[in-house]
Every structure is written in structure tokens, then in C-alpha cells.
TORKOL-4160 file (C-alpha; in steps of 0.2 Angstrom, whole numbers, padded with zeros to 4 digits, m for minus):
303
<pt num="1" X="0748" Y="m0638" Z="0893"/>
<pt num="2" X="0737" Y="m0622" Z="0896"/>
<pt num="3" X="0723" Y="m0616" Z="0911"/>
<pt num="4" X="0728" Y="m0603" Z="0923"/>
<pt num="5" X="0744" Y="m0593" Z="0918"/>
<pt num="6" X="0742" Y="m0584" Z="0935"/>
<pt num="7" X="0727" Y="m0593" Z="0946"/>
<pt num="8" X="0721" Y="m0580" Z="0957"/>
<pt num="9" X="0719" Y="m0584" Z="0977"/>
<pt num="10" X="0701" Y="m0584" Z="0981"/>
<pt num="11" X="0694" Y="m0570" Z="0990"/>
<pt num="12" X="0690" Y="m0576" Z="1010"/>
<pt num="13" X="0672" Y="m0569" Z="1015"/>
<pt num="14" X="0664" Y="m0575" Z="1031"/>
<pt num="15" X="0651" Y="m0583" Z="1029"/>
<pt num="16" X="0654" Y="m0589" Z="1012"/>
<pt num="17" X="0663" Y="m0608" Z="1009"/>
<pt num="18" X="0672" Y="m0605" Z="0991"/>
<pt num="19" X="0668" Y="m0620" Z="0980"/>
<pt num="20" X="0680" Y="m0617" Z="0964"/>
<pt num="21" X="0688" Y="m0604" Z="0951"/>
<pt num="22" X="0682" Y="m0604" Z="0934"/>
<pt num="23" X="0689" Y="m0599" Z="0920"/>
<pt num="24" X="0680" Y="m0580" Z="0924"/>
<pt num="25" X="0666" Y="m0584" Z="0939"/>
<pt num="26" X="0671" Y="m0587" Z="0958"/>
<pt num="27" X="0658" Y="m0598" Z="0965"/>
<pt num="28" X="0655" Y="m0601" Z="0983"/>
<pt num="29" X="0640" Y="m0605" Z="0996"/>
<pt num="30" X="0632" Y="m0596" Z="1007"/>
<pt num="31" X="0624" Y="m0602" Z="1024"/>
<pt num="32" X="0606" Y="m0604" Z="1017"/>
<pt num="33" X="0617" Y="m0617" Z="1004"/>
<pt num="34" X="0614" Y="m0605" Z="0989"/>
<pt num="35" X="0627" Y="m0602" Z="0975"/>
<pt num="36" X="0637" Y="m0588" Z="0975"/>
<pt num="37" X="0644" Y="m0583" Z="0957"/>
<pt num="38" X="0653" Y="m0570" Z="0954"/>
<pt num="39" X="0662" Y="m0565" Z="0937"/>
<pt num="40" X="0680" Y="m0559" Z="0937"/>
<pt num="41" X="0687" Y="m0546" Z="0921"/>
<pt num="42" X="0697" Y="m0563" Z="0919"/>
<pt num="43" X="0699" Y="m0566" Z="0900"/>
<pt num="44" X="0703" Y="m0584" Z="0892"/>
<pt num="45" X="0710" Y="m0589" Z="0876"/>
<pt num="46" X="0714" Y="m0604" Z="0869"/>
<pt num="47" X="0712" Y="m0614" Z="0884"/>
<pt num="48" X="0720" Y="m0601" Z="0892"/>
<pt num="49" X="0717" Y="m0592" Z="0907"/>
<pt num="50" X="0724" Y="m0575" Z="0902"/>
<pt num="51" X="0739" Y="m0563" Z="0914"/>
<pt num="52" X="0727" Y="m0548" Z="0909"/>
<pt num="53" X="0710" Y="m0543" Z="0913"/>
<pt num="54" X="0698" Y="m0534" Z="0902"/>
<pt num="55" X="0692" Y="m0520" Z="0913"/>
<pt num="56" X="0673" Y="m0522" Z="0917"/>
<pt num="57" X="0671" Y="m0538" Z="0908"/>
<pt num="58" X="0664" Y="m0548" Z="0923"/>
<pt num="59" X="0650" Y="m0532" Z="0928"/>
<pt num="60" X="0648" Y="m0531" Z="0905"/>
<pt num="61" X="0644" Y="m0551" Z="0905"/>
<pt num="62" X="0633" Y="m0552" Z="0924"/>
<pt num="63" X="0622" Y="m0537" Z="0919"/>
<pt num="64" X="0618" Y="m0542" Z="0901"/>
<pt num="65" X="0614" Y="m0560" Z="0909"/>
<pt num="66" X="0599" Y="m0552" Z="0920"/>
<pt num="67" X="0592" Y="m0541" Z="0905"/>
<pt num="68" X="0592" Y="m0560" Z="0895"/>
<pt num="69" X="0587" Y="m0570" Z="0910"/>
<pt num="70" X="0571" Y="m0557" Z="0911"/>
<pt num="71" X="0566" Y="m0557" Z="0892"/>
<pt num="72" X="0567" Y="m0578" Z="0892"/>
<pt num="73" X="0557" Y="m0578" Z="0909"/>
<pt num="74" X="0541" Y="m0584" Z="0900"/>
<pt num="75" X="0550" Y="m0599" Z="0892"/>
<pt num="76" X="0561" Y="m0605" Z="0903"/>
<pt num="77" X="0564" Y="m0600" Z="0922"/>
<pt num="78" X="0583" Y="m0595" Z="0927"/>
<pt num="79" X="0594" Y="m0599" Z="0944"/>
<pt num="80" X="0594" Y="m0581" Z="0949"/>
<pt num="81" X="0589" Y="m0579" Z="0968"/>
<pt num="82" X="0596" Y="m0563" Z="0971"/>
<pt num="83" X="0608" Y="m0548" Z="0968"/>
<pt num="84" X="0613" Y="m0544" Z="0984"/>
<pt num="85" X="0632" Y="m0540" Z="0988"/>
<pt num="86" X="0633" Y="m0552" Z="1001"/>
<pt num="87" X="0638" Y="m0542" Z="1020"/>
<pt num="88" X="0655" Y="m0542" Z="1023"/>
<pt num="89" X="0659" Y="m0545" Z="1001"/>
<pt num="90" X="0673" Y="m0534" Z="0996"/>
<pt num="91" X="0664" Y="m0517" Z="0987"/>
<pt num="92" X="0673" Y="m0523" Z="0970"/>
<pt num="93" X="0658" Y="m0538" Z="0969"/>
<pt num="94" X="0647" Y="m0526" Z="0967"/>
<pt num="95" X="0638" Y="m0528" Z="0948"/>
<pt num="96" X="0642" Y="m0544" Z="0947"/>
<pt num="97" X="0638" Y="m0555" Z="0959"/>
<pt num="98" X="0625" Y="m0567" Z="0958"/>
<pt num="99" X="0614" Y="m0579" Z="0972"/>
<pt num="100" X="0608" Y="m0592" Z="0966"/>
<pt num="101" X="0599" Y="m0606" Z="0966"/>
<pt num="102" X="0608" Y="m0623" Z="0969"/>
<pt num="103" X="0604" Y="m0637" Z="0954"/>
<pt num="104" X="0607" Y="m0652" Z="0946"/>
<pt num="105" X="0618" Y="m0649" Z="0933"/>
<pt num="106" X="0617" Y="m0656" Z="0918"/>
<pt num="107" X="0632" Y="m0660" Z="0912"/>
<pt num="108" X="0629" Y="m0655" Z="0893"/>
<pt num="109" X="0635" Y="m0638" Z="0883"/>
<pt num="110" X="0620" Y="m0635" Z="0875"/>
<pt num="111" X="0624" Y="m0624" Z="0858"/>
<pt num="112" X="0609" Y="m0617" Z="0847"/>
<pt num="113" X="0619" Y="m0613" Z="0828"/>
<pt num="114" X="0610" Y="m0603" Z="0817"/>
<pt num="115" X="0626" Y="m0599" Z="0806"/>
<pt num="116" X="0641" Y="m0606" Z="0801"/>
<pt num="117" X="0656" Y="m0603" Z="0808"/>
<pt num="118" X="0670" Y="m0611" Z="0820"/>
<pt num="119" X="0671" Y="m0629" Z="0822"/>
<pt num="120" X="0653" Y="m0630" Z="0815"/>
<pt num="121" X="0663" Y="m0624" Z="0800"/>
<pt num="122" X="0678" Y="m0636" Z="0801"/>
<pt num="123" X="0668" Y="m0650" Z="0801"/>
<pt num="124" X="0656" Y="m0646" Z="0786"/>
<pt num="125" X="0669" Y="m0644" Z="0775"/>
<pt num="126" X="0674" Y="m0663" Z="0779"/>
<pt num="127" X="0657" Y="m0671" Z="0778"/>
<pt num="128" X="0645" Y="m0659" Z="0775"/>
<pt num="129" X="0636" Y="m0661" Z="0794"/>
<pt num="130" X="0641" Y="m0653" Z="0810"/>
<pt num="131" X="0640" Y="m0664" Z="0825"/>
<pt num="132" X="0630" Y="m0678" Z="0812"/>
<pt num="133" X="0619" Y="m0667" Z="0806"/>
<pt num="134" X="0616" Y="m0665" Z="0788"/>
<pt num="135" X="0619" Y="m0647" Z="0781"/>
<pt num="136" X="0617" Y="m0645" Z="0763"/>
<pt num="137" X="0629" Y="m0638" Z="0751"/>
<pt num="138" X="0635" Y="m0624" Z="0747"/>
<pt num="139" X="0636" Y="m0613" Z="0762"/>
<pt num="140" X="0653" Y="m0607" Z="0767"/>
<pt num="141" X="0658" Y="m0597" Z="0783"/>
<pt num="142" X="0645" Y="m0585" Z="0791"/>
<pt num="143" X="0631" Y="m0595" Z="0782"/>
<pt num="144" X="0616" Y="m0594" Z="0788"/>
<pt num="145" X="0607" Y="m0608" Z="0789"/>
<pt num="146" X="0592" Y="m0617" Z="0782"/>
<pt num="147" X="0584" Y="m0620" Z="0802"/>
<pt num="148" X="0594" Y="m0617" Z="0819"/>
<pt num="149" X="0602" Y="m0634" Z="0823"/>
<pt num="150" X="0606" Y="m0642" Z="0840"/>
<pt num="151" X="0625" Y="m0645" Z="0843"/>
<pt num="152" X="0628" Y="m0651" Z="0859"/>
<pt num="153" X="0648" Y="m0651" Z="0867"/>
<pt num="154" X="0655" Y="m0661" Z="0883"/>
<pt num="155" X="0657" Y="m0646" Z="0896"/>
<pt num="156" X="0679" Y="m0647" Z="0899"/>
<pt num="157" X="0688" Y="m0643" Z="0914"/>
<pt num="158" X="0698" Y="m0627" Z="0912"/>
<pt num="159" X="0711" Y="m0629" Z="0899"/>
<pt num="160" X="0702" Y="m0642" Z="0892"/>
<pt num="161" X="0691" Y="m0641" Z="0873"/>
<pt num="162" X="0673" Y="m0645" Z="0875"/>
<pt num="163" X="0672" Y="m0658" Z="0863"/>
<pt num="164" X="0656" Y="m0659" Z="0849"/>
<pt num="165" X="0648" Y="m0675" Z="0851"/>
<pt num="166" X="0629" Y="m0680" Z="0843"/>
<pt num="167" X="0612" Y="m0679" Z="0849"/>
<pt num="168" X="0612" Y="m0696" Z="0851"/>
<pt num="169" X="0626" Y="m0696" Z="0861"/>
<pt num="170" X="0618" Y="m0683" Z="0874"/>
<pt num="171" X="0603" Y="m0695" Z="0875"/>
<pt num="172" X="0613" Y="m0709" Z="0879"/>
<pt num="173" X="0622" Y="m0699" Z="0892"/>
<pt num="174" X="0605" Y="m0690" Z="0902"/>
<pt num="175" X="0592" Y="m0699" Z="0893"/>
<pt num="176" X="0579" Y="m0699" Z="0880"/>
<pt num="177" X="0566" Y="m0688" Z="0888"/>
<pt num="178" X="0580" Y="m0673" Z="0895"/>
<pt num="179" X="0589" Y="m0675" Z="0882"/>
<pt num="180" X="0573" Y="m0669" Z="0869"/>
<pt num="181" X="0568" Y="m0655" Z="0884"/>
<pt num="182" X="0588" Y="m0648" Z="0882"/>
<pt num="183" X="0585" Y="m0649" Z="0864"/>
<pt num="184" X="0567" Y="m0641" Z="0864"/>
<pt num="185" X="0573" Y="m0628" Z="0876"/>
<pt num="186" X="0589" Y="m0623" Z="0869"/>
<pt num="187" X="0580" Y="m0620" Z="0851"/>
<pt num="188" X="0566" Y="m0609" Z="0860"/>
<pt num="189" X="0580" Y="m0598" Z="0868"/>
<pt num="190" X="0590" Y="m0596" Z="0852"/>
<pt num="191" X="0577" Y="m0591" Z="0840"/>
<pt num="192" X="0569" Y="m0578" Z="0854"/>
<pt num="193" X="0586" Y="m0571" Z="0856"/>
<pt num="194" X="0591" Y="m0571" Z="0838"/>
<pt num="195" X="0576" Y="m0559" Z="0833"/>
<pt num="196" X="0578" Y="m0548" Z="0850"/>
<pt num="197" X="0597" Y="m0547" Z="0845"/>
<pt num="198" X="0591" Y="m0548" Z="0825"/>
<pt num="199" X="0579" Y="m0531" Z="0828"/>
<pt num="200" X="0595" Y="m0522" Z="0837"/>
<pt num="201" X="0606" Y="m0525" Z="0822"/>
<pt num="202" X="0616" Y="m0540" Z="0829"/>
<pt num="203" X="0615" Y="m0558" Z="0822"/>
<pt num="204" X="0618" Y="m0573" Z="0836"/>
<pt num="205" X="0629" Y="m0581" Z="0824"/>
<pt num="206" X="0627" Y="m0597" Z="0838"/>
<pt num="207" X="0628" Y="m0597" Z="0857"/>
<pt num="208" X="0632" Y="m0609" Z="0871"/>
<pt num="209" X="0617" Y="m0614" Z="0888"/>
<pt num="210" X="0619" Y="m0621" Z="0903"/>
<pt num="211" X="0602" Y="m0628" Z="0912"/>
<pt num="212" X="0600" Y="m0638" Z="0930"/>
<pt num="213" X="0587" Y="m0647" Z="0937"/>
<pt num="214" X="0580" Y="m0641" Z="0954"/>
<pt num="215" X="0578" Y="m0652" Z="0967"/>
<pt num="216" X="0561" Y="m0650" Z="0974"/>
<pt num="217" X="0547" Y="m0662" Z="0983"/>
<pt num="218" X="0533" Y="m0659" Z="0967"/>
<pt num="219" X="0551" Y="m0663" Z="0956"/>
<pt num="220" X="0563" Y="m0654" Z="0947"/>
<pt num="221" X="0560" Y="m0641" Z="0933"/>
<pt num="222" X="0574" Y="m0636" Z="0920"/>
<pt num="223" X="0582" Y="m0623" Z="0925"/>
<pt num="224" X="0594" Y="m0610" Z="0914"/>
<pt num="225" X="0610" Y="m0605" Z="0924"/>
<pt num="226" X="0628" Y="m0600" Z="0922"/>
<pt num="227" X="0628" Y="m0583" Z="0914"/>
<pt num="228" X="0618" Y="m0581" Z="0895"/>
<pt num="229" X="0617" Y="m0570" Z="0879"/>
<pt num="230" X="0633" Y="m0561" Z="0882"/>
<pt num="231" X="0650" Y="m0561" Z="0871"/>
<pt num="232" X="0661" Y="m0574" Z="0884"/>
<pt num="233" X="0646" Y="m0587" Z="0877"/>
<pt num="234" X="0638" Y="m0579" Z="0859"/>
<pt num="235" X="0646" Y="m0577" Z="0845"/>
<pt num="236" X="0636" Y="m0559" Z="0841"/>
<pt num="237" X="0642" Y="m0549" Z="0821"/>
<pt num="238" X="0634" Y="m0534" Z="0816"/>
<pt num="239" X="0622" Y="m0537" Z="0805"/>
<pt num="240" X="0627" Y="m0521" Z="0793"/>
<pt num="241" X="0644" Y="m0530" Z="0789"/>
<pt num="242" X="0638" Y="m0547" Z="0787"/>
<pt num="243" X="0646" Y="m0555" Z="0771"/>
<pt num="244" X="0647" Y="m0576" Z="0771"/>
<pt num="245" X="0661" Y="m0581" Z="0763"/>
<pt num="246" X="0673" Y="m0576" Z="0775"/>
<pt num="247" X="0677" Y="m0573" Z="0793"/>
<pt num="248" X="0664" Y="m0561" Z="0802"/>
<pt num="249" X="0668" Y="m0545" Z="0814"/>
<pt num="250" X="0661" Y="m0547" Z="0830"/>
<pt num="251" X="0659" Y="m0541" Z="0846"/>
<pt num="252" X="0670" Y="m0555" Z="0857"/>
<pt num="253" X="0688" Y="m0559" Z="0859"/>
<pt num="254" X="0692" Y="m0556" Z="0843"/>
<pt num="255" X="0704" Y="m0545" Z="0846"/>
<pt num="256" X="0713" Y="m0554" Z="0860"/>
<pt num="257" X="0714" Y="m0570" Z="0848"/>
<pt num="258" X="0718" Y="m0561" Z="0834"/>
<pt num="259" X="0735" Y="m0552" Z="0843"/>
<pt num="260" X="0740" Y="m0567" Z="0854"/>
<pt num="261" X="0741" Y="m0578" Z="0834"/>
<pt num="262" X="0750" Y="m0563" Z="0828"/>
<pt num="263" X="0767" Y="m0558" Z="0827"/>
<pt num="264" X="0766" Y="m0542" Z="0839"/>
<pt num="265" X="0763" Y="m0557" Z="0851"/>
<pt num="266" X="0777" Y="m0568" Z="0851"/>
<pt num="267" X="0770" Y="m0582" Z="0856"/>
<pt num="268" X="0768" Y="m0598" Z="0847"/>
<pt num="269" X="0750" Y="m0608" Z="0851"/>
<pt num="270" X="0757" Y="m0622" Z="0847"/>
<pt num="271" X="0771" Y="m0623" Z="0861"/>
<pt num="272" X="0770" Y="m0628" Z="0879"/>
<pt num="273" X="0772" Y="m0610" Z="0882"/>
<pt num="274" X="0760" Y="m0600" Z="0891"/>
<pt num="275" X="0754" Y="m0586" Z="0883"/>
<pt num="276" X="0759" Y="m0568" Z="0885"/>
<pt num="277" X="0752" Y="m0548" Z="0893"/>
<pt num="278" X="0740" Y="m0541" Z="0883"/>
<pt num="279" X="0744" Y="m0525" Z="0880"/>
<pt num="280" X="0736" Y="m0509" Z="0882"/>
<pt num="281" X="0728" Y="m0505" Z="0866"/>
<pt num="282" X="0721" Y="m0525" Z="0865"/>
<pt num="283" X="0714" Y="m0522" Z="0883"/>
<pt num="284" X="0706" Y="m0507" Z="0876"/>
<pt num="285" X="0698" Y="m0511" Z="0863"/>
<pt num="286" X="0692" Y="m0526" Z="0868"/>
<pt num="287" X="0682" Y="m0517" Z="0882"/>
<pt num="288" X="0674" Y="m0504" Z="0870"/>
<pt num="289" X="0668" Y="m0521" Z="0859"/>
<pt num="290" X="0659" Y="m0529" Z="0876"/>
<pt num="291" X="0654" Y="m0512" Z="0881"/>
<pt num="292" X="0647" Y="m0509" Z="0864"/>
<pt num="293" X="0637" Y="m0527" Z="0863"/>
<pt num="294" X="0629" Y="m0521" Z="0881"/>
<pt num="295" X="0622" Y="m0506" Z="0875"/>
<pt num="296" X="0616" Y="m0509" Z="0857"/>
<pt num="297" X="0606" Y="m0527" Z="0868"/>
<pt num="298" X="0601" Y="m0516" Z="0881"/>
<pt num="299" X="0597" Y="m0499" Z="0874"/>
<pt num="300" X="0607" Y="m0496" Z="0889"/>
<pt num="301" X="0621" Y="m0484" Z="0891"/>
<pt num="302" X="0635" Y="m0493" Z="0901"/>
<pt num="303" X="0639" Y="m0483" Z="0918"/>
């Protein structure tokens, strides 16, 4: 089993039609046909959406995405139309809501890796490859790769794992031209973001993007959508503490993962039981990490 421990009821707002409740975001459509995306404070781990929220998390994800969209606009357009709060929306939606273009989404998680860790490390240890791409001998957990690589995955439903796939499989699914455009754009955006983060003392180890095509009479442009370069979609490591050969400290939900798999939680990840509520100290430490990542990257104090 996996999914929501307690699935929330969608907020009803006049003029908005609820479309989907995701791990973090709630999606609506307004009367103009645009998408309204609301980032909640929900936290997911090990394919579960946990019963405990992290205060301000949705606002951090939204504001950091907006900051990155601005830094990347010359490389790829984004889906944001407005940050105005829809009429009748609850006050809590402020700072966490985006009005976005409706796109024809590409059913691929576009992952860029500049460092070896996570599922990539597991595959490398078995075959010296990641998503079928051959890598040199001698790499360890946290090693920088000779060059960034495009390692796509299927987009899974809530409660399911994303599955790594080969580039050839992506080309088969979406066509060779689109696959090549996804790879080129993913690596260009990763390289730009990696350099920006490095200047701020942060290593961008890997990240994932979602793209869609506009539906216009002139033909559809590729547009970057959803969130971008946040602690939920990326592995950020403090550069000053980087040490290949071990797991790296990170600005993300690792604090939550560590607690869930510790004896303190009393939870067996392999069981069919849902995970327990997070204790206040884990909530506060996690919130602090998200805010620290925002402040280091943007150079702006969180408010």
C-alpha cells in the first residue's frame, strides 16, 4: 500500500473547478480555461503523503520556482500567467498559488544528473551505467560525473514509483524530435542552474523537470511547467561539506526520511501500515532546511 495517509478534501472556490489533488499541489481550472495551481504544505516520503504538514513549505516551493523561472526565461519559457489570488480564494492561498497556461504535458520526468547518488548509484554499482548510459569506473556516492547526463523517468501516479527509462524508450514514446528537444533543454537548464547554485555555495546534484507544449495556431513551443529547482524536485548539497564516498547532507526532506526509517518512528517501511505523524522537532528542522535553501539561493530573507 501507499498513497495518502489522509487524503484532504479539496477547497471549493466559486469559479474554480477542482481537477486533481497531487502529492503536494492541488490543481483547478478557472472560467477562462487556465490552470490554477496551489502548492500545499504536504510532505511525501517513500511513496506516502504523510499526515503531518511542514508549515510554509508550499510558499517556499512557489516563491523559489518563480525566482528560478526568471533566471531561466531566456532558455525556455514557463507556464506562469499570474500570481494574483483568484477571487474568493482563501487567504492561505496567498504566496502559494500560480495561474498557469494549460499545456499538452509530455509524460516524461526529465531528470538531469551531475553527480552520482540515489537510484543512479544503485544502477551504477550493478552495471556501471545510469539509465543505460555507460560511466567510468571508480565513481562513488556523491562523485561528480564527467558531464551532466539526461536520465528520464516515467511519471508515476500518487503512491507509485517513478521508473527510470532509457533515452531510446523516451524517443519511442514521444518521437525522436521531441526526445532530443527534451534532452537538450533539460541539460541546458541544469547547467545554468548548477552554475548559479555553485556561486552561492550549493551543489545541484540532480533535478527533475516537467515540460509541455503550448497549443497555438503557430505551433506549440516547449514550456517548462510545475515546480522547478526546489528542494522537492532537486538534490541540493552544501558545497563546503561535499565529500564523495558517503551520503551527503542535503537541503531537502532527508531529515524526514531519516526519522521515518529510524527506530524512533516505530514504522516498518516494508509493511503495509501507513507512516506515523512527524514529531514537532522533525517538522521544525525540515521547515528550517527549506527556508535555508531559499535564502541561500535567492540571497533574500524569508518572510
